[in-house]
N, C-alpha and C positions, 0 to 999 in steps of 0.2 A: 150054541157058541156063535157069537157074532162074527160075521164075515167082513174083513177089511179089504177094500179094493183100492188099487193105486191108479190115480189119474194124473195127467200132466196138463198144466195150464200156464201159458206164458213161459214155456221152457223150464218151469219150476215144478218138479214132482212133489205131490203131497199125499198124505195118507188120511183118509176120511173113514170114520165109523158110520157106515150107512144105516146102522140100526138106530143111531142117535141123532140123525139129521134128515130132514125131509128134502128129497131131491128137488122138488119144485121151489122150495124156499132158497136153496143154494143157487140155482140157476137164475132165479129172479134177482137176487142180490148181485150176482155176477154181471147180468145185463145192465143193471142200473149203474154199476161202477164203470162199465165200458162207456155208457152214454155220458156220464159225467166227465170222463177223460176226453172224449171227443169234443164236448162243448168247451172245455178249458182250452183245448188245442185250437179250436176255431176262434175263440175269443183272443188268444195270443196272436194268431195270424192277422186278425183284424186290426189289433193295436199296432202291429209292426207295419202293416200296409198304410195305416193312417199316419204313422210317424214318417214313413218314407215319402208319402205325398206331401206332407207339411215341409219336409226338407227340400223337396224339389221346388216348392213355392218360394222358399227363402233364398235358395241358391239356384239360379236358372241353369239349365243345361249349357255347359260351356261350348258345346259343338253346334248343335242346331235342334230345332223342333220343326215339325211339319207345318207349323204356322208361320215361321219366319224365314224359311229357306225353301226354294223351289227345286225340283229335279234338275232343271237347267243349270241352276247355280251350283248344285252338287257336281254335275258333270264338268262345269267350268273349273271348279276347284280341283277336281281330279286331274284335268288337263294341265292346269298350272303347275301342279305338283310334279307331273311327268316331265315338264319342261324346265325344272329347276336345275341349276348348275351347282356343282360341288368343287371346291378347291381344297387340297390338303398339301401342306408343306411337309415333305418327307425328309428333308434335309436342306440346310442353307448355311453357306459359309465355306471357307477354304478346306474344311475337312470332308466336305461332300455335299453335293446338291442334287435334289430330285424333287419333283412335285407331281401331283395328280390333278387332272382337270376332267370332269365327266358328268354324266347324268345317272339316273337310276338304271339305265340300260347298257351304257357303254362309256368308255373313257380312254384317255391317253396318259402316258407318263412322259414327262419332259426331263431329260437328262438322267443319268444313272451313275452318279458319283457316290451313292450310298449302297452298302452291301445288299445283295439280292434278297437274302432272307429277311433283312430289316424292312425292305420295301414291301415284300409279300406279307410280312407280319402286320405292319401298320395298316395296309389296305384291308386285310382280313378283320382286324379289330374294328374297322369302320364298316364292315359288312360288304366289302367289295372283293369278289373273287377274281383271281387272275384271268379267268375266262372272259371277263368283261373288258379287259384291257385289249385294245385294238392295235396300238402302235407305241413305239418309243421314238421320241423326237430328241435330237441333239442340237444344242445351241452352238457349241464349238468343241474343239478337241482337247481341251485341258483336262488333266487327270481327275480333278475334283468334279468333273461333269460326265466323264465317260468310263471311269475305272472299271465299273461292273456291268458295262453294256452287253458284252458278249455273254456273260454268265446269265444275265436276265433273259436274253433271247434264247439261249440254249435250254434254260429251264422251262420256257414258255414258247414253244415253237410256233404257235399261232400268231405271235406278235411280230409285226414288221418294223424295220428300222427306217426312219425317214431323216435324211440329212443331205446336205450338198455333197457332190463328189469330192470337193476339196476337204471337207471335214472328214470324210471316210479315209481319204489318202493320208491326211495328217494324223488321224487316229492310229493307222497301221504303222506309219513311219516313226511316230514319237513314243509309242507305248507297246508293251509286250502283250498284244491282244491277238487272238487267233485270226488268221486270214479268212477263216470260214464265216466270219461275220458278214462277208460280202453276200452270202447266200440269203440273208434277210433284208438286204438293202433295197430300198426304193428311192431313187434319186429325186431330189427336189431342187428348185432354183429360186433365188430371191425375186420377189415381186411377181411371181407366177403362182396364183392360187392353186391349191390342191385340196382334195376332199378325203376325209377319213370318217366313215359312217355319216353322222349327221353334222359334222363339223367342217366348216369351210376355213381353211388355214392359209395364211400368207406369211412367208418368211421375209424379214426385212433386215437390211444391213445395220450393224452397230459397230463402233470403233473399239476394238480390243486387240490383244496381241496373240490370238490363236491363229491357226492356218486359215480359217474362215470363221466369221462370227455373225450371229444373227439373233434377232428376237422373233417372236411369233405373235401374230394377230389371229385369234381364234374366234370365229363368228358362229353363233348358234341361236337360231330363232330370233334374229334381229338384235342380239346382244353381242358385244365384243369384249373378249377377255384378252388383254395384251400383256405379254411377258417380255421384259428386257432385263436380264439378270446380271450380265457382265458388260459394262461399257464405260469408257473413260470420258465420254462427252456425249451430248445429245445432238445428233446431226439433224439435218432437215428432214430426211426420210423417217428417222426414228421419231422425231417430233410429230410428223404427220400421223403415224399410227397411234402413238400414245395419246395424242390430244383427242382422238376419236373413241377412246376406250370407255366402257362402262365399269370395268374392273381392271385395275392396273397393278402388276407386280414390277417393281422397279428397285434397282440397287441403291443402297445408301451405305457405302462400304466403310468409310473411316472419318474420324474427326481430325482435321488438319493439325491442330495443336498437339493432340495425343500422338499422332503419327510422328511428328518431329521429335518428340521427347521419348518415343518408344524404343524398343530393343532391336528393331529391324536394322540390317546393314543399309548403308546409304544408297547402294545401287538398287535395292529392293524398294526403298522409299521413293526413289526417283521413278522407278517403273510404275508404282502404284499411282503416282501423281500425273503421269503423262496422259494425253488424250486417248491413248490406246491402253490405258490402265483401268482404273476404277473411279467411281464417282464419289466425290467428297459430300458429306452430309449437307453442307451449305449449298453446293451446286444442285443437289437433288431438291432441296427445299425451294430454291429460287425457281427451278423448273416447274415444280408442282404449283407454285404461286401463279405461274403464268397460265397453266392449263386447267386449274380448278374450274369446274362448271357443274350445273345441276345434273348433267347426265353421268358424271363420274361418281359412281356409288361407293366403291371401296378402293383403297390404296393399300397395298401390301409392300412393306419395305423388306428387302431381302439381302442376302450376301453380306451381312454385317460381320466385321472382324472383331473377335473378342478382345484382342489386345489394343485395338486402335479405335475403339468407340466407347462411349458411355451412353447407357440407355437414356439418361436425362438429356444428353446432347441431342439425340434424335427427337425426343419429345419436344424440347424447346425450339429446335430449328424448324422441324417439319410442322409442328403444331402452330407456331407463329405464322408460318407461311400460309397455312390453310385458314387460320382465323382471320387473316387480313382480307381473304377473298370470300369467306363463307357468310351466309345470311344468318339471322338470329336463330333459326331453327336447326342449323347445322352444328354438328359436334364432332370432335376428333378425339379418338381414344386409342390407347396403346394396350396391347395384350401380349402375354408371353407366347412364344412360338409353340404351337401344338406339336407333340411328338407321339402321335397315335392315341394314347390314353389322355383323359381329361387332365389338364394341369390343375394346380392348387386353387386357382381362382374360379374354377368351375366352367370355364368357357369350353365348348365342345371341340374335340379335335377335328371333326368334320365341319368344314367351313361351308355353310349354305349361303349362296349368293342370290338373295331374292331381289325383286325390284323394289328398292327402298328409296326414301327421299332424304336419307341422312348420309352424308359423306363420313367416312371413317378411315383412320390410318391404323394399321396394325403392324407391329414390329416383329420380324422373325430373325432370330440370331442363333448361332450355334453355341 
């Protein structure tokens, strides 16, 4: 009676009649099949490598090769990336104002008129943990700039509050904010520079109707980021700082004709128009026309009123002002205000401020 033995090959059990098959013939056929499979695999790998090499010849490496970039250049590129500035508008307009200015290592928040959870959420979306925030700066004591300041500080106890004593006193006098906010306060004074991390900051006076009002000039590695968000006119000192900016955030609050025909009561229209109120689009455009220069890389228009402006009004007025002073290679563009996630036009919510040779205007409105 013939004996049948069970063997396993490639995890597939088979029954062989060892009386009707020569063992040597079986294993020789098996070895040949294995060699053929290995040769096919090697041939396929060679074809894939050849195709990949041909693709690299057609489409050069977009980053670098060891033939066209040196280790020194790689180190310089990494250093430049580490010195990059970021600006995020977290809110702009009468419903709430706040923004972030910082680097890959640390940053500051200016104003807290936006809910704390929204600020934290938008920063997190952009990869910025609250542990990176070193300070909260306040421009003045109006509610749309300070409403959530204590809540932000209480939730992030490592953050310090920087504002003038008059702003702090006005904040406590005019709003229902805990007096414990004093525990976080570091007093600053106009025209006296102070340092937060790697940022050298100077507060300067602007005309507005808060208890005390200021813009900020923030210097970082030879670059100046200047913010003047609420002002009714451009004074000599404000002009001094804004004319030296590489990146400028400036108010373009309303269109005069639309304000006149708008629903606001007359006393509010009068308040907006005063030199202690807000800037008309036309006044902003005329000022920008005077200070446009090759060192001014970006202009961000902020604190736009929804009812009292038209986006086309800002485009036409500010755009014409810039075009009258720009060279042939300059361009002025308007983008929707980023709100954490990418807007429909695909522009990133995280505003990178590189050293560019193109001046741009970007419109932020609520």
